[in-house]
C-alpha positions in Angstrom: 221.8 128.8 -124.8 221.6 127.3 -121.2 220.3 123.9 -120.2 220.3 122.1 -116.9 219.4 118.4 -117.1 218.2 116.6 -113.9 220.7 118.6 -111.8 221.0 117.9 -108.1 223.7 119.3 -105.8 224.6 119.0 -102.1 227.4 121.0 -100.6 230.4 119.2 -99.1 228.5 118.7 -95.8 225.7 116.9 -97.6 223.0 119.0 -96.1 220.1 119.0 -98.6 218.5 122.2 -97.2 221.3 124.3 -98.8 221.5 122.5 -102.2 219.3 121.7 -105.2 217.3 118.7 -106.2 216.2 117.5 -109.7 216.5 120.8 -111.5 215.5 120.8 -115.2 215.7 124.2 -116.9 216.3 125.7 -120.3 217.1 129.4 -120.9 216.9 130.8 -124.4 219.4 133.3 -125.8 218.3 136.9 -125.0 215.9 135.8 -122.3 215.6 137.8 -119.0 215.0 135.2 -116.3 214.2 136.0 -112.6 214.9 133.5 -109.8 212.9 134.2 -106.7 211.9 132.4 -103.5 212.5 132.5 -99.8 216.0 132.9 -98.3 218.0 129.7 -98.6 215.7 128.2 -101.3 218.6 127.5 -103.7 218.7 130.7 -105.9 222.4 131.4 -105.1 223.4 127.7 -105.6 221.7 127.8 -109.0 223.7 130.9 -110.1 226.9 129.2 -108.9 226.2 126.3 -111.2 225.7 128.6 -114.2 229.0 130.5 -113.7 231.1 127.4 -112.9 231.8 128.2 -109.2 230.1 124.8 -108.6 231.9 122.5 -108.7 235.2 124.3 -109.4 235.2 126.4 -106.2 232.4 125.1 -104.0 232.8 121.4 -103.4 230.0 118.9 -103.1 228.1 116.2 -104.8 226.8 117.2 -108.3 224.5 115.0 -110.4 223.2 115.9 -113.9 224.6 118.3 -116.5 224.9 122.0 -116.8 225.4 123.4 -120.4 226.1 127.1 -121.1 226.8 128.2 -124.7 228.0 124.7 -125.7 230.2 124.3 -122.6 229.8 121.5 -120.1 230.4 123.8 -117.1 231.3 121.0 -114.7 234.2 119.9 -117.0 235.2 123.2 -118.5 238.0 125.3 -116.8 236.7 128.4 -115.1 238.4 130.8 -117.5 236.4 129.3 -120.4 233.1 129.7 -118.6 234.1 133.3 -117.5 234.4 134.1 -121.2 230.8 133.4 -121.7 229.3 134.3 -118.2 229.7 137.5 -116.3 228.9 137.3 -112.6 227.8 140.0 -110.1 227.7 138.6 -106.5 225.7 139.7 -103.5 228.8 140.9 -101.7 230.8 142.9 -104.2 234.0 142.8 -102.0 234.3 139.1 -102.9 235.1 139.9 -106.5 237.5 142.8 -106.2 241.2 142.5 -107.3 242.4 146.1 -107.2 242.7 148.9 -104.6 241.4 151.6 -107.0 238.1 151.7 -108.9 239.5 152.5 -112.4 241.9 149.6 -112.1 239.0 147.3 -111.1 236.9 148.3 -114.1 239.9 147.5 -116.4 241.1 144.3 -114.6 239.0 141.8 -116.6 239.8 143.4 -119.9 243.5 143.3 -119.0 243.2 139.6 -118.2 241.7 139.1 -121.7 244.8 140.7 -123.2 242.9 143.5 -124.9 244.9 146.5 -126.4 245.3 149.5 -124.0 243.3 151.7 -126.3 240.4 149.3 -126.3 240.5 148.9 -122.5 240.4 152.6 -121.9 237.5 153.0 -124.3 235.5 150.3 -122.5 236.2 151.8 -119.1 235.1 155.2 -120.3 231.9 153.8 -122.0 230.9 151.8 -118.9 231.6 154.7 -116.6 229.3 156.9 -118.7 226.5 154.3 -119.0 226.4 153.5 -115.3 227.1 157.0 -114.0 230.4 155.9 -112.5 232.4 159.0 -113.4 232.4 160.3 -109.8 233.7 157.0 -108.6 236.7 156.8 -110.9 240.2 156.8 -109.5 238.9 156.2 -105.9 240.0 153.8 -103.2 237.6 150.9 -103.4 237.6 150.4 -99.7 236.5 154.0 -99.0 233.3 153.5 -101.0 229.9 152.8 -99.6 228.3 149.3 -100.0 226.2 150.5 -102.9 229.0 152.2 -104.6 231.0 149.0 -104.5 228.2 147.1 -106.1 228.1 149.6 -108.9 231.8 149.2 -109.5 231.3 145.4 -109.5 228.6 145.7 -112.1 230.7 148.0 -114.2 233.7 145.6 -114.1 231.5 142.7 -115.4 229.9 144.9 -118.1 233.3 146.0 -119.4 234.0 142.3 -120.4 230.9 142.2 -122.6 229.8 138.6 -121.9 226.8 137.1 -123.6 225.3 135.8 -120.3 225.0 137.9 -117.1 224.3 136.1 -113.8 223.5 138.5 -110.9 222.9 137.5 -107.3 220.9 140.1 -105.3 222.6 143.0 -107.1 220.3 145.6 -105.5 220.7 144.5 -101.9 222.9 147.4 -100.9 221.7 150.0 -103.4 219.8 153.2 -102.7 216.7 154.2 -104.8 218.7 156.2 -107.3 221.3 153.4 -107.8 218.6 150.8 -108.2 217.1 152.9 -111.0 220.5 153.1 -112.6 220.9 149.3 -112.3 217.4 148.9 -113.9 218.6 151.2 -116.8 221.7 149.0 -117.2 219.7 145.8 -117.3 217.3 147.4 -119.8 220.3 148.1 -122.1 221.6 144.6 -121.7 218.2 143.2 -122.6 218.0 145.5 -125.6 221.4 144.2 -126.7 220.1 140.7 -126.7 222.1 139.6 -123.7 220.9 136.7 -121.6 220.2 137.9 -118.0 219.6 135.6 -115.1 219.0 137.4 -111.8 218.3 136.1 -108.3 216.4 138.7 -106.3 214.1 139.4 -103.4 213.5 143.1 -104.3 211.2 142.7 -107.3 209.6 146.1 -108.1 212.4 147.4 -110.3 212.4 144.2 -112.4 208.6 144.1 -113.0 208.7 145.2 -116.6 211.9 143.5 -117.5 211.4 139.8 -116.8 210.4 137.4 -119.6 210.1 134.5 -117.3 210.1 133.8 -113.5 211.3 130.7 -111.7 209.9 130.4 -108.2 212.0 128.1 -106.0 211.4 126.4 -102.7 213.6 124.0 -100.7 216.0 123.5 -103.6 213.4 122.7 -106.2 211.6 124.7 -108.9 208.2 125.0 -107.5 206.5 127.1 -110.2 207.2 128.9 -113.5 205.5 132.0 -114.8 205.7 134.1 -117.9 206.5 137.7 -117.2 202.9 138.6 -117.9 201.5 135.9 -115.6 203.8 137.0 -112.8 202.8 140.7 -113.1 199.2 139.7 -112.8 199.6 137.8 -109.5 197.5 139.4 -106.7 199.3 140.8 -103.7 197.8 138.1 -101.4 199.3 135.4 -103.6 202.7 137.0 -103.5 202.5 137.3 -99.7 201.6 133.6 -99.4 204.7 132.8 -101.5 206.9 135.0 -99.3 207.7 137.4 -102.1 208.2 141.2 -102.0 205.8 143.6 -103.6 205.9 144.1 -107.4 205.0 147.8 -107.0 205.9 150.6 -104.6 202.7 152.5 -105.2 200.4 150.3 -103.1 202.7 150.0 -100.1 200.8 152.5 -97.9 197.5 150.6 -98.3 196.8 148.9 -95.0 200.2 149.7 -93.6 199.8 150.4 -89.8 201.3 153.5 -88.2 203.8 152.5 -85.5 203.9 154.6 -82.4 207.1 154.7 -80.3 207.4 154.2 -76.6 209.2 157.4 -75.9 211.2 157.8 -72.7 213.4 160.8 -73.5 215.6 161.6 -76.5 219.0 160.9 -77.9 220.5 164.3 -78.7 223.4 165.2 -80.9 225.2 168.5 -81.1 228.3 169.5 -83.0 228.5 165.9 -84.2 231.1 165.6 -87.0 233.6 163.2 -88.5 236.0 163.3 -91.5 237.9 160.4 -93.1 241.6 161.1 -93.8 241.9 163.0 -97.1 238.2 162.5 -97.7 236.7 165.8 -96.6 234.0 166.1 -93.9 231.8 163.0 -94.0 229.5 164.0 -91.1 228.4 167.4 -90.1 225.4 167.5 -87.7 224.9 170.7 -85.8 221.9 169.8 -83.7 219.3 167.0 -83.9 217.5 164.5 -81.7 215.4 161.4 -82.0 213.3 159.6 -79.4 214.5 156.7 -77.2 212.3 153.7 -77.5 211.8 154.3 -81.2 212.8 152.5 -84.4 214.4 155.3 -86.5 215.1 154.8 -90.2 218.1 156.5 -91.6 217.8 157.0 -95.4 219.6 158.8 -98.1 221.7 158.1 -101.2 224.8 155.9 -101.1 227.6 157.9 -99.7 225.3 160.3 -97.8 226.9 159.5 -94.5 224.4 157.0 -93.1 226.8 154.3 -92.1 229.3 156.8 -90.9 226.6 158.2 -88.6 225.9 154.7 -87.2 229.6 154.0 -86.6 230.0 157.3 -84.8 226.9 156.8 -82.6 228.2 153.4 -81.3 231.7 154.7 -80.8 233.6 152.8 -83.5 235.2 156.0 -84.9 237.8 157.4 -82.6 238.0 160.8 -84.3 234.3 161.6 -84.1 233.8 165.1 -82.5 230.8 166.5 -80.7 228.3 165.6 -78.0 225.9 162.7 -77.7 223.4 162.8 -74.9 221.1 160.0 -73.7 218.8 160.2 -70.6 220.3 163.5 -69.8 223.8 162.0 -69.7 226.6 163.0 -72.0 228.2 159.8 -73.5 231.9 159.7 -74.5 233.1 157.2 -77.2 234.1 154.5 -74.7 230.7 154.7 -72.9 228.9 154.5 -76.3 230.8 151.4 -77.1 229.6 149.8 -73.9 225.9 150.8 -74.3 225.4 150.1 -78.0 225.6 147.3 -80.5 225.9 147.5 -84.3 225.0 145.0 -87.0 227.3 145.9 -89.9 226.4 146.0 -93.6 228.8 143.1 -94.3 228.0 140.6 -91.5 230.9 138.4 -92.5 233.1 140.7 -90.4 231.3 139.9 -87.2 230.6 136.2 -87.2 233.2 134.5 -85.1 232.1 131.2 -83.6 231.7 127.6 -84.7 227.9 127.4 -84.5 224.9 129.7 -84.9 223.8 129.2 -81.2 227.3 130.0 -79.9 227.2 133.2 -82.0 224.1 134.3 -80.1 225.4 133.2 -76.7 228.7 135.2 -76.8 226.6 138.4 -77.1 224.9 137.7 -73.8 226.3 139.0 -70.5 225.3 135.7 -69.0 224.9 133.0 -71.6 221.4 131.4 -71.5 220.9 128.6 -74.0 217.1 128.6 -73.6 216.8 132.3 -74.2 219.3 132.0 -77.2 217.1 129.3 -78.8 214.0 131.5 -78.3 215.7 134.3 -80.2 216.8 132.0 -83.0 213.2 130.6 -83.2 211.8 134.1 -83.6 214.1 134.7 -86.6 213.5 131.2 -88.1 217.0 130.1 -87.4 216.5 127.4 -84.7 217.0 124.5 -87.2 220.5 125.9 -88.0 221.7 126.3 -84.4 224.5 123.7 -84.8 225.5 124.9 -88.3 228.6 127.0 -88.8 227.5 130.6 -89.5 229.7 130.9 -92.6 227.9 127.9 -94.2 224.6 129.7 -94.4 223.1 131.8 -97.2 223.6 135.6 -97.1 220.1 136.3 -95.8 220.5 133.6 -93.1 223.9 135.1 -92.0 222.2 138.5 -91.8 219.6 137.1 -89.4 222.3 135.4 -87.2 223.9 138.8 -86.7 220.5 140.4 -85.9 219.9 137.6 -83.4 223.3 138.4 -81.7 222.2 142.1 -81.5 218.9 141.2 -79.9 220.7 138.9 -77.4 223.1 141.7 -76.4 220.3 143.7 -74.7 222.2 147.0 -75.2 220.4 150.3 -74.9 221.1 151.5 -78.4 221.1 149.0 -81.2 222.1 150.0 -84.7 221.5 148.1 -87.9 223.2 148.8 -91.3 221.0 147.4 -94.0 219.5 144.6 -91.9 217.1 143.4 -94.7 219.8 142.8 -97.3 219.2 139.4 -98.8 215.9 138.8 -96.9 212.6 137.6 -98.4 209.3 139.0 -97.3 208.6 136.6 -94.4 212.1 137.0 -92.9 212.0 140.8 -93.4 208.7 140.8 -91.5 210.3 138.7 -88.8 213.2 141.1 -88.4 210.7 144.0 -88.3 208.8 142.3 -85.5 212.0 141.8 -83.5 213.0 145.5 -83.9 209.5 146.6 -82.7 209.8 144.3 -79.7 213.2 145.8 -78.9 211.6 149.3 -79.0 208.7 148.0 -76.9 211.0 147.2 -74.0 212.6 150.6 -74.2 215.6 149.9 -76.5 216.5 152.6 -79.0 216.9 151.2 -82.5 218.5 153.0 -85.4 218.3 151.4 -88.9 220.3 152.4 -92.0 218.1 151.2 -94.8 217.1 151.6 -98.5 214.0 149.4 -98.0 210.6 151.1 -98.0 208.7 147.9 -97.3 210.8 147.4 -94.2 210.4 151.0 -93.1 206.7 150.8 -93.2 206.8 147.4 -91.3 208.3 148.8 -88.1 209.9 152.2 -88.2 208.4 155.1 -86.2 210.7 158.0 -87.3 212.9 158.8 -90.2 216.2 160.8 -90.6 217.0 161.6 -94.2 220.7 162.4 -94.9 222.5 164.2 -97.7 226.2 165.0 -97.9 226.8 164.2 -94.2 223.9 166.4 -93.0 220.4 165.5 -91.7 218.0 167.4 -94.0 214.8 165.9 -92.7 213.8 164.5 -89.3 210.2 163.5 -88.7 207.8 160.9 -87.3 206.4 158.4 -89.7 202.8 159.5 -89.3 200.6 159.7 -92.4 202.4 162.7 -93.8 205.9 161.3 -93.0 205.2 158.0 -94.6 203.9 159.7 -97.7 207.0 161.9 -98.0 209.2 158.8 -97.4 207.6 156.8 -100.1 207.7 159.7 -102.6 211.5 159.6 -102.4 211.6 156.1 -103.7 208.8 156.6 -106.2 210.5 159.7 -107.7 213.7 157.8 -108.3 211.7 155.2 -110.4 209.3 157.5 -112.2 211.5 160.5 -113.0 215.0 159.3 -113.6 215.9 162.3 -115.7 215.5 164.6 -112.7 216.3 162.2 -109.9 219.7 163.6 -108.9 218.2 166.9 -107.9 215.4 165.5 -105.7 215.5 165.3 -102.0 212.8 164.3 -99.4 
């Protein structure tokens, strides 16, 4: 079905660390293949070879041959490859062509020239299978990151390709959406589809994978059968820089993180509504400690990102009071005293080099200090690189480095571990703990239980724009937090009714 013969690739700048070297790989029809390894190891580059984006879109030096379903991908036009391979990218915005969700689900089928009746039937079927009915006829740009990813998956599934290539599809999804994604992948496997997925978040794929390719520095380092991979001990996974294969054991040995509290950030009558979208935020009264790392959890669309944007003053029409250190902060004051790392970091990378990106966040640029921050996030070797030439996980860490360099009092992160492997996730966790240790208040919107246990001291759980749980992550709080993720996996039939 798929064969790569002695394939090497270097991007246009010729930098080997972002390419591939001497890849030989065969994938049988109907096989479920997992690509894993550290951030920047070559997983995304390999997926781009399979769907024809290399060399047709991403330029560089390609050696060897890539065959998919009888096509020489390097020579075939993209439309021919697209007929055999469906792709879901890490950033779903990069593959949208319509303003509305229903039009996006139908777009590929329309390009294929299918009859209107068949297009409508496919859209209806995919919406039912993926639970997309509440998202139909919506403005795509009003959706949360996870909701956009679900629409991207649905648009690809509507085409019915034989091969599915997915690059970090769960990176912005909540626990319920991940379970829905797992259910979709299970159906594709049962239908005999060939699935190739590059992922850091492994637990939801544990029972699905037939074979695992572990990559390092652009090479295939190791191959495992699904059974062999599932049998790997936790210590070996840690040494490889891989995330856990199971959520159940996460609490074992996880330390309790105590905040350095120096007062509280208090909210009262805090509300916000998008135009024609109903009230998106409605918080009557709540507070959380300063000097803490506070996780904000909840399903996609619960209002988490909206809360973060309102706290840092990005939303002009936010109503209510925010108090810090006994002082009431208006929107302009919040803008001065806070810094936010957005979910899509491509919107906030502006300079020509990674180091410059960090320096512009400083009140007084300090090259030595900037390099120290980059070193702590394993980015120093990329200091002269253009930020947009990096992998998704590397870009995420550049934005985090800029936030650390800003030294603002309140630092907010929207899904900071999206696209990060275990080692870099732990590095980000250490950086956030250090920020809290020097008195900074850190608020993190996240769907990542491993990350929460690595550094967070408190948790706010949101539902429909309201905070329904606010507690420290002591032994009881951590147990309740983890139960939210476990229930989504173990009891999918009841999952929509569950809350923390």
